[in-house]
C-alpha positions as CSV (number, residue, x, y, z in Angstrom):
1,M,37.0,58.6,28.6
2,A,35.6,58.6,32.2
3,S,31.9,59.6,32.6
4,A,31.2,63.1,33.9
5,K,29.3,63.4,37.2
6,I,27.6,66.6,36.1
7,K,26.5,67.1,32.5
8,K,24.8,69.8,30.4
9,G,21.1,70.1,31.2
10,D,21.4,68.8,34.8
11,S,19.7,70.6,37.6
12,V,22.3,71.7,40.2
13,V,22.4,73.4,43.6
14,V,25.2,76.0,44.4
15,L,27.0,75.0,47.6
16,S,29.2,78.0,48.3
17,G,29.8,81.6,47.4
18,K,27.5,84.6,46.9
19,D,24.8,82.4,45.1
20,K,24.7,79.7,47.8
21,G,21.5,77.8,47.8
22,Q,20.4,78.8,44.3
23,T,19.4,76.2,41.8
24,G,19.8,76.3,38.1
25,T,20.3,74.3,34.9
26,V,23.8,73.6,33.6
27,A,24.3,75.5,30.4
28,K,28.0,74.6,29.7
29,V,30.6,72.3,31.2
30,M,34.3,72.9,30.7
31,P,36.0,69.7,31.9
32,K,39.6,70.8,31.1
33,E,39.3,74.0,33.2
34,G,37.1,72.3,35.8
35,K,34.5,74.9,35.4
36,I,30.7,75.0,34.8
37,V,28.2,77.7,33.7
38,V,24.8,77.6,35.4
39,E,21.8,79.6,34.0
40,G,20.9,82.5,36.2
41,V,23.7,81.9,38.7
42,N,27.0,83.8,39.1
43,V,25.8,86.7,36.9
44,A,28.6,89.1,36.2
45,T,28.4,92.6,34.7
46,R,30.7,94.5,32.4
47,H,30.4,98.2,31.7
48,R,31.1,98.6,27.9
49,K,32.3,101.8,26.3
50,P,30.6,102.7,23.0
51,S,32.4,101.2,20.0
52,Q,31.8,100.6,16.3
53,A,30.5,97.1,17.0
54,N,28.3,98.4,19.9
55,P,27.6,102.1,19.3
56,Q,25.3,102.4,22.3
57,G,27.6,100.9,24.9
58,G,26.0,100.0,28.2
59,I,26.1,97.3,30.8
60,D,26.4,93.6,29.7
61,R,25.2,90.9,32.1
62,F,26.3,87.3,31.6
63,E,26.7,84.1,33.5
64,A,30.3,83.7,34.5
65,P,31.9,80.2,34.8
66,M,32.3,78.9,38.4
67,H,34.3,76.0,39.7
68,I,32.6,72.6,39.4
69,S,33.2,71.8,43.1
70,K,30.9,74.7,44.1
71,V,27.9,72.9,42.8
72,A,26.2,69.5,43.5
73,L,23.6,67.7,41.5
74,A,20.0,68.3,42.7
75,D,18.3,65.1,43.9
76,P,15.5,64.2,41.5
77,K,13.1,63.5,44.4
78,S,13.8,66.2,46.9
79,G,15.8,68.9,45.0
80,K,18.4,68.9,47.7
81,P,22.1,68.5,46.8
82,T,23.4,65.0,46.5
83,R,26.5,63.1,45.5
84,V,26.6,60.9,42.4
85,R,27.7,57.4,42.0
86,F,27.8,55.1,38.9
87,E,26.1,51.7,38.6
88,T,26.1,49.2,35.8
89,K,22.7,47.9,34.7
90,K,22.1,44.3,33.8
91,D,22.3,45.2,30.1
92,G,25.8,46.6,30.7
93,K,24.8,50.3,30.5
94,K,26.5,52.6,32.9
95,V,24.1,55.0,34.7
96,R,24.4,57.8,37.2
97,V,22.6,57.3,40.5
98,A,21.8,59.9,43.2
99,V,23.4,58.8,46.5
100,K,20.7,60.3,48.8
101,S,17.6,58.8,47.2
102,G,19.0,56.0,45.0
103,E,17.1,57.5,42.0
104,T,18.6,56.9,38.5
105,I,19.5,60.2,36.9
106,D,19.8,59.1,33.3
107,G,18.9,55.9,31.6
């Protein structure tokens, strides 16, 4: 299995769309769909009618999934968007590295 460039818990910056420029933490990654859920970003609302499960009804707000290409990893040093590359350490461990600063992201 190939390593993912963006993982759950990463800090990301939104590159396009209505939430452009916002930063958030990755809550969920769906690699098969190519989508990602970011906390506090791409918040959608649904107006719910009262039902037996929810007798009050009301407005539900939730983070909707967005395409993974709309986000980039936030550089650990500057917080600006950066690309990710993979490097192999001397002990043979594969780590993610921010292209802009050269900082190791994990490991």
